C-alpha positions in Angstrom: -2.8 11.1 29.3 -3.7 7.4 28.6 -3.8 6.4 25.0 -6.5 4.5 23.6 -6.6 1.2 21.6 -7.1 1.2 18.2 -8.3 -2.0 16.0 -8.6 -2.9 12.7 -12.7 -3.6 11.7 -13.1 -3.3 7.9 -11.1 -4.2 4.9 -11.2 -3.3 1.2 -8.8 -4.3 -1.8 -8.8 -3.6 -5.2 -5.7 -5.1 -6.9 -3.8 -6.5 -9.6 -4.5 -10.1 -8.4 -8.1 -9.8 -6.9 -10.7 -7.6 -7.0 -12.1 -7.9 -3.5 -10.2 -8.6 -0.1 -10.6 -12.4 -0.5 -9.5 -12.8 -4.2 -6.8 -10.4 -3.2 -5.7 -12.9 0.0 -6.2 -16.4 -2.4 -3.9 -14.5 -5.0 -1.2 -14.1 -2.3 -1.1 -17.4 -0.3 -1.2 -19.3 -4.0 1.6 -17.2 -5.5 -0.1 -15.5 -8.2 1.7 -12.7 -10.4 -0.7 -9.8 -11.4 2.2 -8.7 -14.2 1.1 -9.1 -18.0 1.4 -6.7 -21.0 -0.1 -3.6 -20.6 -3.7 -3.4 -22.4 -4.3 0.1 -21.4 -2.3 2.1 -24.0 0.0 1.1 -27.2 3.5 0.1 -25.3 5.1 -0.5 -28.9 7.8 2.5 -28.4 8.0 2.1 -24.7 11.0 0.3 -22.8 8.8 -1.6 -20.6 5.6 -3.1 -22.0 4.1 -4.8 -18.9 2.8 -4.0 -15.7 0.4 -5.3 -13.0 -2.8 -3.6 -13.8 -6.1 -3.9 -12.3 -8.1 -6.7 -14.4 -11.8 -6.8 -15.1 -12.7 -3.7 -13.3 -16.0 -1.7 -14.7 -16.2 1.5 -12.5 -19.8 1.8 -13.9 -20.7 -1.7 -12.1 -20.0 0.1 -8.9 -20.6 4.1 -9.9 -23.4 6.2 -11.6 -22.2 6.6 -15.1 -22.2 10.0 -15.0 -20.5 10.1 -11.5 -17.8 7.8 -13.0 -17.0 10.0 -15.6 -16.0 13.1 -13.2 -13.6 10.7 -11.2 -9.8 9.7 -11.9 -9.2 6.1 -11.8 -7.2 6.5 -8.5 -10.7 7.9 -7.0 -12.3 5.3 -8.5 -10.3 2.5 -7.1 -10.6 4.2 -3.7 -14.4 4.5 -3.8 -14.9 0.9 -4.7 -12.1 -0.8 -2.0 -13.8 1.7 0.6 -17.6 0.4 -0.1 -16.0 -3.0 0.5 -14.8 -2.3 3.6 -17.5 -0.4 4.9 -19.5 -3.4 4.0 -16.9 -5.6 5.6 -16.9 -3.7 9.0 -21.0 -3.5 9.2 -20.8 0.1 9.6 -24.2 1.8 9.5 -23.1 5.4 9.7 -27.0 6.8 10.7 -26.1 5.0 14.1 -22.9 6.5 14.7 -21.5 9.9 15.1 -20.4 11.0 12.2 -18.7 14.1 13.2 -16.1 11.6 15.1 -15.4 9.6 11.9 -13.1 10.6 9.4 -10.9 10.0 6.1 -7.5 10.1 5.8 -5.9 8.7 2.7 -2.9 8.2 0.8 -1.6 8.5 -2.8 1.7 9.7 -4.5 1.0 11.0 -7.5 -2.7 11.3 -7.8 -5.0 12.0 -11.0 -2.0 11.2 -13.5 -4.4 10.3 -16.1 -6.6 13.1 -15.8 -3.6 15.2 -15.9 -2.5 13.6 -19.2 -5.1 13.7 -21.2 -6.1 17.6 -20.2 -2.4 19.0 -21.0 -2.6 16.4 -24.0 -5.7 18.2 -25.5 -4.3 21.6 -24.8 -1.5 20.5 -27.0 -3.6 19.8 -29.8 -6.0 22.7 -29.3 -3.6 25.4 -30.9 -3.4 27.1 -27.5 -6.9 27.5 -27.3 -7.4 26.7 -23.5 -10.4 24.4 -23.5 -10.1 22.5 -20.5 -12.8 20.3 -18.7 -14.3 22.0 -15.4 -13.1 18.9 -13.6 -9.9 19.0 -14.8 -8.6 20.2 -11.1 -11.1 18.5 -8.8 -10.4 14.8 -10.7 -6.7 15.5 -10.4 -5.7 16.7 -7.1 -4.9 14.0 -4.3 -7.1 15.3 -1.5 -10.1 14.6 -3.6 -10.4 10.7 -2.7 -11.2 11.6 1.0 -13.4 14.1 -0.2 -15.3 11.8 -2.4 -15.4 9.2 0.6 -16.3 11.8 3.6 -19.3 13.0 1.1 -20.7 9.6 0.0 -20.9 8.6 3.6 -21.6 11.9 5.4 -18.4 11.8 7.4 -17.4 15.0 9.1 -14.4 14.0 11.1 -10.8 14.6 10.4 -10.8 14.5 6.3 -7.3 15.0 4.3 -4.7 13.2 2.0 -0.9 12.7 2.9 1.9 12.4 0.3 4.9 10.9 0.7 5.5 9.0 -2.5 5.6 5.2 -1.9 5.0 5.7 2.1 1.8 7.6 1.7 -0.7 5.4 2.4 1.5 4.0 5.2 1.9 7.7 6.6 -2.0 8.0 6.4 -2.6 4.5 8.7 0.1 6.3 11.0 -2.2 9.8 11.2 -5.3 7.5 11.6 -4.1 5.5 14.3 -2.9 8.6 16.2 -6.3 10.8 15.8 -7.9 7.9 17.1 -5.8 6.9 20.1 -5.6 10.4 20.9 -9.3 10.5 21.4 -10.0 13.2 18.5 -12.2 10.5 16.5 -13.8 6.9 16.9 -13.5 5.6 13.7 -11.0 6.7 10.5 -11.2 5.1 7.0 -7.6 5.1 5.8 -5.7 3.8 2.9 -4.7 4.4 -0.3 -4.7 4.3 -4.1 -2.6 4.9 -7.3 -3.5 4.7 -11.3 -0.1 5.4 -12.6 -0.3 2.6 -15.5 -0.5 5.1 -18.5 1.9 6.9 -20.8 3.1 9.0 -18.6 3.5 7.1 -15.8 5.5 4.4 -17.8 7.3 6.8 -19.6 8.7 8.9 -16.5 10.0 5.6 -14.5 11.4 4.2 -17.7 13.4 7.6 -18.0 14.5 7.2 -14.8 15.8 3.2 -15.1 13.8 2.5 -12.2 11.3 -0.2 -14.3 11.9 -3.8 -15.1 12.4 -4.4 -18.9 11.9 -7.8 -18.7 9.2 -7.9 -21.8 10.0 -11.2 -22.8 8.4 -13.1 -19.4 6.6 -10.3 -17.4 5.0 -12.7 -15.0 8.4 -13.3 -13.4 9.7 -9.8 -13.8 9.3 -8.6 -10.2 12.0 -10.8 -8.5 12.8 -9.2 -4.9 16.2 -10.3 -3.6 17.1 -12.5 -6.6 20.0 -11.9 -8.2 18.6 -11.0 -11.4 16.4 -8.4 -10.6 16.4 -5.5 -12.5 13.8 -2.6 -11.3 10.3 -2.6 -10.2 7.0 -3.5 -11.8 4.2 -0.8 -11.6 1.2 -1.9 -10.3 -2.4 0.0 -9.4 -5.2 -0.4 -7.4 -6.5 0.5 -3.8 -6.6 -0.9 0.0 -8.7 0.4 2.5 -8.2 -0.1 6.2 -11.0 0.9 8.7 -9.4 1.7 12.3 -11.8 1.9 15.2 -11.2 2.7 18.9 -11.6 -0.6 20.6 -14.3 0.2 23.2 -16.4 1.6 20.1 -15.8 -1.2 17.9 -16.7 -3.6 21.1 -19.9 -1.7 21.8 -21.1 -2.1 18.0 -20.2 -5.8 18.1 -17.4 -5.4 15.5 -15.5 -7.9 14.1 -11.7 -7.2 15.1 -9.1 -8.4 12.4 -6.0 -7.3 14.5 -4.8 -4.5 16.9 -2.7 -1.9 15.3 -0.1 -0.8 17.9 2.8 1.2 16.5 4.1 3.7 13.9 7.2 4.9 13.0 8.5 7.7 10.5 12.0 8.4 9.4 14.1 10.1 6.8 17.1 8.7 4.6 18.2 12.2 4.4 20.5 10.5 1.3 19.2 11.3 -2.0 16.2 11.9 -4.1 15.5 8.2 -5.3 18.5 6.1 -3.7 18.2 4.1 -0.3 20.7 4.9 2.1 23.3 2.1 1.1 23.3 0.9 4.9 19.6 1.0 5.4 20.2 3.6 8.1 16.5 5.1 7.5 15.4 1.9 7.2 16.6 0.8 10.5 15.6 3.9 12.4 11.9 3.5 10.9 11.6 0.3 12.3 13.3 0.8 15.4 10.6 3.8 16.0 7.6 1.6 15.2 8.8 -1.0 17.8 9.5 1.7 20.4 5.8 2.7 20.0 4.2 -0.4 20.1 7.0 -1.2 23.1 7.8 -4.4 21.3 11.0 -6.0 21.2 12.7 -7.6 18.1 12.0 -11.1 19.3 8.0 -10.0 19.4 8.0 -9.7 15.7 7.2 -12.7 13.7 6.7 -11.0 10.1 8.0 -8.5 8.3 6.2 -7.5 4.7 9.2 -5.5 3.4 9.0 -2.5 0.9 11.0 -5.3 -1.3 10.7 -3.6 -4.8 13.2 -5.8 -6.5 15.5 -3.1 -7.2 19.4 -3.7 -7.0 19.8 -1.0 -4.5 16.7 -1.3 -2.6 16.6 -4.7 -1.6 19.9 -5.1 -0.3 19.9 -2.0 2.1 16.6 -3.1 3.7 18.1 -6.6 4.4 20.9 -5.1 6.0 18.9 -2.7 8.2 16.7 -5.9 9.1 20.0 -7.7 10.1 21.5 -4.7 11.8 18.4 -3.9 13.5 17.3 -7.5 14.8 20.6 -9.3 15.2 20.0 -13.2 15.9 16.2 -12.4 15.9 16.5 -11.5 12.1 16.9 -15.6 11.1 13.6 -16.3 13.0 11.5 -13.8 11.1 9.4 -14.5 8.1 10.2 -12.1 5.7 8.2 -11.4 2.2 7.9 -9.1 -0.1 4.4 -9.4 -1.8 5.5 -7.0 -4.3 6.6 -9.9 -6.3 3.1 -10.6 -7.0 0.9 -7.4 -7.0 3.9 -5.2 -8.4 4.5 -1.7 -6.7 1.2 0.1 -6.2 3.3 3.2 -5.1 1.1 5.3 -3.0 -1.2 2.9 -2.4 1.3 0.1 -1.4 1.4 0.7 1.9 -2.3 -0.1 2.3 -2.4 -3.1 0.4 0.4 -4.4 2.1 -0.6 -3.7 5.4 -3.9 -5.6 4.8 -1.5 -8.8 3.5 0.2 -8.1 7.1 -3.2 -8.1 9.0 -4.6 -11.2 7.1 -1.1 -12.9 7.9 -1.7 -12.1 11.4 -5.4 -13.3 11.7 -4.9 -16.3 9.8 -1.0 -17.4 10.6 0.1 -17.9 7.0 2.9 -15.8 5.4 2.3 -15.3 2.1 5.3 -15.8 -0.6 8.1 -13.8 -2.2 7.9 -15.2 -5.6 9.7 -15.4 -8.8 13.0 -16.3 -6.9 15.4 -18.5 -9.0 19.0 -17.3 -7.7 20.3 -16.5 -4.8 22.1 -13.1 -4.1 25.3 -13.4 -2.2 24.5 -10.1 -1.3 22.0 -11.2 1.1 22.7 -13.3 4.3 21.5 -17.0 3.7 19.9 -17.2 6.9 17.1 -14.6 6.3 13.9 -16.6 5.4 12.6 -14.6 2.5 9.6 -17.3 2.3 10.5 -18.0 -1.4 7.9 -19.1 -3.7 5.4 -20.5 -1.4 3.5 -19.3 1.7 4.3 -20.8 5.1 2.2 -21.7 8.2 3.5 -20.1 11.2 2.0 -18.3 14.5 2.1 -14.8 13.6 2.0 -12.9 17.0 3.1 -9.6 15.4 4.0 -7.9 11.6 5.6 -5.3 10.8 4.9 -3.4 7.5 7.7 -1.2 5.5 6.9 1.4 3.1 9.8 3.7 1.7 9.5 6.5 -0.8 11.5 8.7 -3.3 12.7 11.8 -1.0 14.0 9.3 1.5 10.7 9.0 3.2 10.5 5.8 5.4 7.2 4.6 7.3 6.4 1.2 9.1 3.3 -0.1 10.6 3.0 -2.6 13.2 0.0 -4.9 14.0 -0.3 -7.8 16.3 -3.0 -10.2 17.2 -6.1 -8.6 19.1 -6.0 -10.3 22.9 -9.1 -8.8 24.6 -8.6 -6.9 27.6 
């Protein structure tokens, strides 16, 4: 069976450094930090008082007031990013076979704010079970693709993927596979997350996972820096519309890039810590390149997982050197989490957009907030510190790794026609 080619024809983003794709890309190439003191709740008693929140977002500017009240923020984010992607892709679903258009979405946690509010209200009610009838439909992760499909009348494959911080990358891989196998013509994919609240920040603080650099939030996310002290929480959404090539050409769609490979693996090591030698990270990148039929020398850019944690950054860099060999030192590597923070289940989608735009525009976004070299990293690696770099990007690989040892990678390359 000959597999079909799959291309990217629509993008949407709602991020801590920009509420649209153009704003997001401008923030990336200019090295803008999205971190600031948290405005959403009182952090006085919390170890970490800052995060990368979405800014100047009013859901009622996009959604009916009554509708917005029925949606958890992670679903609001998903709908807004998807609306941008649908418009960007020039889709008129009334002219397409919506039985062959699906939605596959990723989130790691889902409606945490809804869960927090409902359980807090129950605790205050002396045991009287007065729950909002929308409690469960607002909270469950699969409700995001459900709402997207309902809004646009899309009856193709529809489900959610959950693999912690790899969730939306797994969603894209599933979407890619359904299309190239001929099950669907178009799939709206991506991810969203909204965990910057008391439960989210308190839980990650209890794990000692977050940076506590409260005196300098804007430089707290420091991937590959000697003084990194944990990740910075982020929130938002990214939507990537994948489309079968001939279907896209028939409707005259603009094409950002071609998705050519996806890889998955497991660390099988620890519930939160990466494999110290990066075995799972090495395997997932190798699997993605094998699927794409590419060699290490064909990759020009890796958007790394790069969370700014002491162990994670080391294991990923070791995996890159081990797999790519001498070609590792010809790569550009960068962690856009240094600007957006870690969007957890949405990270894969938002970072894939960064990789796609790097391929399209031949610009590598930087890893900002680098101050002190760490001898743990091979000095020959180009981490694109502090300033964007121009270079031809034939293919870009994007890594995401999640708690539980879940690893997923996708590869995008320049669309070269037939």
